[in-house]
C-alpha positions in Angstrom: -63.9 48.8 30.9 -67.3 49.7 29.3 -70.8 49.2 30.5 -74.3 50.1 29.4 -76.5 51.7 32.0 -80.3 52.2 31.7 -80.4 55.7 33.1 -84.2 56.0 32.8 -86.9 54.2 30.8 -86.0 54.0 27.1 -82.6 55.6 27.6 -79.3 53.7 27.5 -75.9 55.4 28.1 -72.5 53.9 27.6 -70.0 54.4 30.4 -66.2 53.8 30.2 -63.3 54.1 32.6 -60.9 55.1 29.8 -60.2 58.9 29.8 -58.6 58.8 26.3 -60.9 60.9 24.1 -60.4 58.5 21.2 -61.4 55.5 23.4 -64.2 57.4 25.1 -66.0 58.0 21.8 -68.8 60.4 21.1 -71.3 58.6 23.3 -69.0 57.4 26.1 -69.3 58.8 29.7 -66.4 58.4 32.1 -66.9 56.4 35.3 -64.8 54.9 38.1 -65.7 51.2 38.5 -67.1 50.4 42.0 -65.4 47.4 43.6 -67.5 44.8 45.5 -67.3 44.9 49.3 -66.5 41.2 49.5 -63.9 39.0 47.8 -64.1 39.4 44.0 -62.4 38.7 40.6 -62.3 40.6 37.4 -63.9 38.9 34.4 -64.0 39.4 30.6 -67.5 38.9 29.3 -68.1 36.4 26.5 -71.9 36.5 26.3 -74.8 37.7 28.5 -78.5 37.1 28.9 -81.2 39.6 28.4 -84.5 38.8 30.2 -88.1 40.0 30.5 -87.0 41.8 33.6 -84.6 44.0 31.4 -87.5 44.7 29.1 -89.6 45.8 32.1 -86.9 48.1 33.2 -86.5 49.5 29.7 -90.3 50.2 29.6 -90.4 51.6 33.1 -92.6 48.9 34.5 -91.9 48.1 38.1 -90.0 49.7 41.0 -86.6 49.9 39.4 -84.0 52.4 40.7 -82.2 54.0 37.9 -79.5 54.0 36.7 -79.1 50.2 36.5 -77.0 47.9 34.4 -79.1 45.1 32.6 -78.2 41.4 32.0 -78.9 39.2 34.9 -76.5 36.4 34.1 -73.5 35.7 31.7 -70.6 33.5 30.7 -67.1 35.0 31.1 -63.4 34.3 31.4 -61.4 35.1 34.6 -59.3 38.1 33.7 -57.8 38.9 37.1 -58.2 36.1 39.7 -56.6 38.1 42.6 -56.7 35.8 45.7 -59.7 33.8 44.6 -57.8 30.6 43.8 -59.4 30.6 40.3 -57.1 30.3 37.4 -56.8 33.1 34.9 -58.7 32.2 31.6 -61.1 29.8 33.3 -64.6 29.9 31.9 -67.2 30.7 34.5 -70.9 31.3 34.9 -71.9 34.6 36.4 -74.9 34.1 38.7 -77.9 36.5 38.9 -78.0 35.9 42.6 -76.0 38.2 44.9 -76.2 37.0 48.5 -75.3 39.4 51.3 -74.4 36.7 53.9 -77.4 37.5 56.1 -79.9 35.4 54.3 -80.9 38.1 51.8 -80.4 37.8 48.1 -80.3 40.6 45.5 -81.3 39.8 41.9 -78.9 41.3 39.3 -80.5 43.8 36.9 -83.3 44.4 39.4 -82.0 45.1 42.9 -78.4 45.6 41.8 -76.4 46.0 38.6 -76.2 43.2 36.0 -73.4 42.2 33.7 -73.8 44.3 30.5 -70.2 45.4 30.4 -67.1 44.0 28.6 -65.2 43.7 31.9 -66.8 43.4 35.3 -65.8 43.0 38.9 -67.8 40.1 40.3 -67.9 38.7 43.9 -66.6 35.2 44.1 -69.8 33.9 45.6 -71.5 34.7 42.2 -68.9 32.8 40.2 -69.3 29.2 39.1 -66.5 27.4 37.2 -67.6 25.6 34.0 -66.2 22.2 33.0 -64.4 21.8 29.7 -66.6 20.8 26.9 -69.6 23.0 27.8 -70.2 25.5 25.1 -70.6 29.3 25.7 -74.2 29.2 24.5 -75.0 26.3 26.8 -73.7 28.2 29.8 -76.3 30.9 29.2 -79.0 28.4 30.2 -77.5 27.5 33.6 -79.9 29.6 35.6 -82.9 28.3 33.5 -82.0 24.7 34.2 -81.5 25.5 37.9 -85.0 27.1 37.8 -86.3 23.9 36.1 -84.9 21.7 38.9 -86.3 24.0 41.6 -89.8 23.9 40.0 -89.8 20.1 39.8 -88.4 19.8 43.3 -91.0 22.2 44.8 -93.7 20.1 43.0 -92.3 16.9 44.5 -92.3 15.4 41.0 -92.5 11.6 41.0 -91.8 8.9 38.5 -94.7 8.2 36.1 -96.5 11.5 36.9 -98.1 13.5 34.1 -96.7 17.1 34.0 -98.5 19.6 31.7 -96.7 22.8 30.6 -98.6 25.6 28.7 -96.4 27.3 26.1 -93.3 25.9 24.3 -91.0 28.6 25.7 -87.3 27.7 26.0 -87.8 27.6 29.8 -90.8 25.1 29.6 -88.8 23.0 27.1 -85.9 22.8 29.6 -88.3 21.9 32.4 -89.9 19.2 30.2 -86.5 17.7 29.5 -85.6 17.7 33.2 -89.0 16.1 34.1 -88.3 13.3 31.5 -84.9 12.8 33.1 -86.7 12.3 36.4 -88.9 9.8 34.7 -92.1 11.9 34.6 -94.2 12.3 31.5 -94.1 15.8 30.2 -96.8 17.3 27.9 -96.3 20.7 26.3 -99.3 22.7 24.9 -98.9 25.6 22.4 -100.6 27.0 19.3 -97.4 27.2 17.2 -96.3 24.2 15.2 -92.7 25.4 14.8 -92.2 25.8 18.6 -93.8 22.4 19.2 -91.5 20.9 16.6 -88.5 22.2 18.4 -89.8 20.8 21.7 -90.1 17.4 20.0 -86.6 17.7 18.5 -85.3 18.3 22.0 -86.9 15.1 23.4 -90.4 16.1 24.4 -92.6 13.2 23.3 -96.0 14.6 24.0 -96.9 18.0 22.4 -100.4 19.4 21.7 -101.4 22.2 19.3 -104.4 23.8 21.0 -105.6 25.2 17.7 -106.0 21.7 16.2 -107.8 19.8 18.9 -109.8 19.9 22.1 -107.0 20.1 24.7 -109.1 18.7 27.5 -110.0 15.6 25.5 -106.4 15.2 24.4 -105.2 15.2 28.0 -107.9 12.6 28.8 -106.6 10.5 26.0 -102.9 10.7 26.9 -103.5 10.1 30.6 -106.1 7.4 30.1 -108.6 9.6 31.9 -106.5 10.2 35.0 -105.7 13.9 34.1 -102.5 15.7 34.9 -100.8 15.2 38.3 -99.0 18.5 38.1 -99.2 21.6 35.8 -96.6 24.4 35.3 -97.3 28.0 34.3 -94.5 30.2 32.9 -95.8 33.7 33.8 -93.3 35.4 31.5 -95.4 34.2 28.6 -98.8 33.3 30.1 -100.5 34.8 33.1 -103.9 33.0 32.8 -103.8 29.7 34.7 -107.5 28.7 34.3 -106.7 26.3 31.4 -104.1 24.5 33.5 -106.4 24.2 36.5 -109.0 22.6 34.3 -106.5 19.9 33.2 -105.4 18.9 36.8 -106.8 16.0 38.7 -108.2 16.5 42.2 -105.5 17.1 44.8 -103.0 18.1 42.1 -100.4 20.8 42.2 -99.7 23.8 40.0 -96.4 25.7 39.9 -96.3 29.4 38.8 -92.8 30.4 37.9 -90.9 33.1 36.0 -88.3 35.8 36.1 -90.5 38.9 35.8 -91.0 39.6 39.5 -92.6 42.9 38.6 -95.6 40.9 37.2 -98.9 42.0 38.7 -101.5 40.6 36.4 -101.7 36.8 37.1 -105.3 36.0 36.5 -107.5 33.1 37.6 -110.9 32.1 38.9 -109.8 30.5 42.2 -113.0 28.6 42.8 -112.0 25.6 40.6 -108.7 25.3 42.4 -110.5 25.4 45.7 -113.0 22.8 44.6 -110.3 20.5 43.4 -108.2 21.0 46.5 -105.2 22.1 44.5 -101.9 23.3 45.8 -100.5 26.4 44.1 -96.7 27.0 44.4 -94.7 30.0 43.3 -91.1 29.8 42.2 -88.9 32.7 41.1 -85.3 31.4 41.3 -83.1 28.4 41.1 -80.2 29.5 43.3 -79.8 26.3 45.2 -79.5 24.2 42.1 -76.9 25.9 40.0 -74.2 23.2 40.6 -76.7 20.5 39.5 -77.7 22.5 36.4 -74.0 22.8 35.4 -73.6 19.0 35.9 -76.7 18.3 33.7 -75.1 20.3 30.9 -71.7 18.7 31.4 -73.3 15.2 31.2 -75.4 16.1 28.1 -78.7 15.5 30.0 -80.3 18.8 28.9 -80.2 20.0 25.2 -80.3 23.7 24.4 -80.0 23.6 20.6 -82.2 26.2 18.9 -83.3 27.9 22.1 -81.4 31.2 21.4 -83.5 33.4 19.1 -80.8 36.0 18.4 -77.3 37.1 19.4 -76.6 40.8 19.3 -73.3 42.7 19.6 -72.7 44.6 22.8 -72.8 48.0 21.2 -76.2 47.4 19.6 -78.2 47.1 22.9 -80.6 49.9 22.2 -81.7 48.4 18.9 -82.4 45.0 20.3 -84.3 46.4 23.3 -86.5 48.5 21.0 -87.2 45.5 18.9 -88.3 43.5 21.9 -91.0 46.0 23.0 -94.4 44.3 23.0 -92.9 40.9 22.0 -93.3 37.7 24.0 -89.8 36.2 24.4 -90.4 32.5 23.8 -86.6 32.0 23.1 -83.5 33.6 24.6 -81.9 36.8 23.5 -78.1 36.9 24.0 -75.5 39.7 23.9 -72.0 39.0 22.6 -68.8 40.9 23.5 -66.6 39.7 20.7 
């Protein structure tokens, strides 16, 4: 077993439980794996997700306790099922949510260790079997789709409503697809033609390039003057919600969501929201909707083609983290363990 630990900002160290000097390698540090205190299985990692929260930990932003293992979620095979009832070799999704049975939930790679290891012991309540036919890369989006469902549920999205999302991030594109499935009308705004083209290819009919037109007038045109019923702000890529508030009708709703729970710079002039009698809703997880997200993938309702920007080998973690510094992650970064 090997795992990367972020021992302090900007410093990764590789740990292994193999005492053989040849296996340990020059940069390996011996460790004894800690077993979970509740029923668990041993899994072999296939691919894992890096998130903006991992970037925050790498840069030392937020109240992280080091050392910590990055990667909040992953896809894996069951290596040792023990008494779990799961069959060996079964493909599973490894959830970022670690419930303690008392109503509290820890987030992996923030409150507790993530999955950046080739083999990991995982509590069974963080394991979700994946149906046959769902590809490894698709599984990496389970949490994101669950988040999308939660955002739309919290907004009480209805058939025929206009939903505006600012930024053609992979997460906003997934939310737009889910909104369309629920028979709402999704509109994505961005300033990059390539990102907007990908959104269109994945089924988003209305896209607006903010560099090429007056966004307000375009929303007036699309909605026949009604304006947006709901707006959605992805704080991992955009922390200014004033534009979205301007596009909402009176008594509308705006959802602010994302994974970077260390974020402290969301900006807005609250007066327009007050004057329009808007509801502002915060969403930072999708825990209750993981099964639904898996079903959406299995039934080909949500498309994820083109939403992974890069896939990096497990041993190259430091290089990819350095490359991500100062960069806005519009698409997903994956780690492979092959």
